[in-house]
C-alpha positions, 0 to 999 in steps of 0.5 A: 641657375636659370640665368646662368644657364643661359649667360654660360650657353651665351659665352660657349656661343660668343667662343664658337662664332670667334672660333670660326672665324679663326679659322676662316681668317686662318684659310683666307689669308695661308689662301692669301698667301699662297695666290701671291707666291704662286703669282711669284713662282709664275712671273720668276719674282719674288713679292713682298718677301719680308710678309711670305717669309713671317705668314709662310712660317704662321701658317705651313700647315695649310700652305703644304695642303694648299699647294699641293691641292693647285697641282704644285709639286714640292719641288715648286714650292722649295724652289721658291722658298730657296729664291725668297730666302735668298731675295732676302738675303741678298742685300745682308751678304753683299755685305759682310766681307769675303774674308768672313764668308764661306763656301761649302761644296757638296762630296757629290760635285767631285769626279767617281776617280776622285782622289781626295780624302776625309779629313774633320774639316770635309775633303781636302781637294788636290787639284785633280783637275778630274773634276772644277771643283778644284779650279773653280775653288782655288778661285772663292780661296783667292777671293779671300774665301774658306773653301769647303767639301763637305758630305753633310750638314753636321761638316757645316755645323763644325766649321761654322762653328769653328771658324765662325763666318758670317755669312756662307755660300751652300751649294747642293741638291732642292732638299739640302739647300732649303735645309741649309739655309732655313739651318743659316738662318738659326743661328743667325748666319747669313746663306746664300745657297747653290741649287745642283742642276743634278740630282745623284751621290756621285758626278752631279752638275752645278752652274758655275757661272750662278754661283760664281755669280753669287759669290760675287755680290757685294765687289767691285769690278776690280776685286772681281778676278778674270776667270769669273768674268770670262765665264759672265762674259 
């Protein structure tokens, strides 16, 4: 009986030691990931993106706490994760033909006087000239993109299910783009995101040169419309 208790006590002690090693291992692993992430943020270059993404998925909650401990704002962390996802998806996005891509604009980019009405496929732009969506939407359509102006993620899911694009380009605020990239990742879509320069519900702003730069990925120079070349020069 005494021998059994001794074995049991030894087993409990061993389990406790292993548990402590695992806890400290997870903590230092998360600390290393956060350190690598902060270094990437400070240099503007994402290092070891696949390793970072896989690691962050394992220790996401702890990593977020460590980011806060080191004084990083949520917006900085979200921006980093969007850049991480874009870095990983850039090559795959470039390899998808433009005719198999779709672009989703948020309705907040439109003018407050926008005459467009909501349809089952989002807002139907009337190209009235009150905002840049009409002009750049036409450019993207000529390139081969399906263009949508949507009020929410439910429309994106519906259009993806209906038209089956292989790659999507989404524009929106930080949280919308991050959620959209995560959603696309879950359903096996290649996605790139561009964050708006100004938040809000109406008349927000986006860097159109950046949108078109991403939209032109994988295109040969002769296939890039002159309108895009003008804003890029």
